C-alpha positions as CSV (number, residue, x, y, z in Angstrom):
1,M,1.7,-20.6,-14.2
2,Y,2.3,-18.4,-11.2
3,A,-0.6,-15.7,-10.5
4,L,0.6,-12.7,-8.6
5,T,-0.6,-12.0,-5.4
6,A,-2.2,-8.7,-4.5
7,A,1.1,-8.2,-2.6
8,D,3.1,-8.4,-5.7
9,L,1.1,-5.7,-7.8
10,L,0.9,-3.2,-5.3
11,R,4.4,-3.4,-4.9
12,D,5.0,-3.6,-8.2
13,H,3.0,-0.4,-9.2
14,L,4.1,1.6,-6.2
15,L,7.7,1.3,-8.0
16,T,6.7,1.6,-11.6
17,D,4.1,4.5,-11.6
18,V,5.8,7.7,-11.7
19,A,3.2,9.3,-9.6
20,C,3.3,6.5,-6.7
21,R,7.0,6.5,-6.7
22,R,7.1,10.0,-6.4
23,K,4.9,10.6,-3.8
24,W,6.7,7.9,-1.4
25,Q,10.1,9.0,-2.9
26,S,9.5,12.3,-1.7
27,R,9.4,11.2,1.7
28,A,12.4,9.0,1.9
29,A,15.4,9.6,3.8
30,R,17.1,7.3,1.6
31,T,16.3,4.9,-1.5
32,R,17.8,1.7,-2.9
33,R,17.2,1.2,-6.5
34,G,14.1,-1.2,-7.3
35,T,13.8,-1.5,-3.7
36,L,10.6,0.4,-1.6
37,N,11.2,2.5,1.1
38,Q,8.3,1.2,3.7
39,A,9.1,3.9,5.8
40,A,8.1,6.4,3.2
41,V,5.4,4.6,1.9
42,A,3.8,4.7,5.6
43,Q,4.2,8.5,5.8
44,V,2.1,8.8,2.8
45,L,-0.5,6.5,4.2
46,A,-0.2,8.6,7.5
47,E,-0.1,11.9,5.8
48,W,-3.9,10.9,3.9
49,L,-4.8,9.5,7.4
50,W,-4.4,13.0,9.0
51,D,-5.5,15.0,6.1
52,H,-9.2,13.0,6.3
53,G,-9.6,13.3,9.7
54,E,-9.2,9.4,9.9
55,E,-6.6,10.0,12.9
56,Q,-5.6,12.8,15.2
57,E,-2.8,15.3,13.1
58,D,-0.9,15.2,16.8
59,D,-0.2,11.5,16.8
60,V,3.7,12.0,15.4
61,L,4.0,8.5,16.0
62,L,1.4,6.9,13.3
63,P,3.7,6.9,10.3
64,R,6.3,4.5,12.5
65,R,3.1,1.9,13.8
66,L,1.8,2.3,10.1
67,K,5.4,0.6,8.9
68,D,4.4,-3.0,10.2
69,R,1.1,-2.7,8.4
70,V,2.9,-1.9,5.2
71,S,5.1,-4.3,5.7
72,R,2.0,-7.2,6.3
73,A,0.7,-5.4,2.8
74,L,3.6,-5.8,0.7
75,S,4.7,-9.2,1.8
76,P,3.1,-12.2,-0.5
77,A,2.7,-14.3,2.1
78,E,0.3,-11.7,3.7
79,G,-0.8,-9.4,1.3
80,P,-3.1,-6.5,2.5
81,S,-6.3,-6.4,3.9
82,P,-9.1,-5.0,2.4
83,R,-9.3,-2.2,4.7
84,T,-5.4,-1.5,3.9
85,L,-6.1,-2.2,0.7
86,I,-8.4,0.6,0.0
87,L,-6.0,3.1,2.2
88,F,-3.2,2.1,-0.3
89,I,-5.4,2.9,-3.3
90,E,-7.2,5.8,-1.7
91,A,-3.6,7.6,-0.4
92,F,-1.7,6.8,-3.5
93,E,-4.6,7.8,-6.1
94,I,-4.1,4.4,-7.7
95,P,-6.3,4.5,-10.9
96,S,-9.6,2.5,-11.0
97,P,-8.4,-0.1,-13.7
98,V,-4.8,-1.0,-11.5
99,A,-7.5,-0.9,-8.1
100,D,-9.6,-3.7,-9.6
101,E,-6.5,-5.6,-10.8
102,L,-5.6,-5.3,-7.1
103,W,-9.0,-6.8,-6.1
104,A,-9.1,-9.5,-8.4
105,A,-5.8,-10.5,-7.0
106,H,-6.8,-10.2,-3.4
107,L,-9.9,-12.1,-3.8
108,N,-8.3,-14.7,-6.0
109,G,-5.5,-15.2,-3.0
110,H,-8.3,-15.0,-0.2
111,P,-10.7,-17.9,-1.5
112,A,-12.2,-17.8,1.9
113,A,-13.3,-14.2,1.3
114,T,-15.2,-14.9,-1.8
115,A,-17.0,-17.6,-0.4
116,H,-19.6,-15.1,1.8
């Protein structure tokens, strides 16, 4: 049986949850049906970081720098780091049951993380 990775679940949630999808699509210059616009997702994360004082508001290059982090987080080969997963959950206001699934998939996909 194929186990979904945290990246798979995160990508699926961002595409299928109406509130999440609306959040990033409203920041996208263009979208293709069934695909995530990583620049728009990075923009949502940047806005959350700015709004919460995590990054300087005059750092206009932040969304571009976050694009690689978004790409890694959504790649099943890599997946989100714990810090990035927290950022996605908070920035997109992902509900607790979905967040719990994401954390479970993250921990199952990274056996070394459970050894500590």
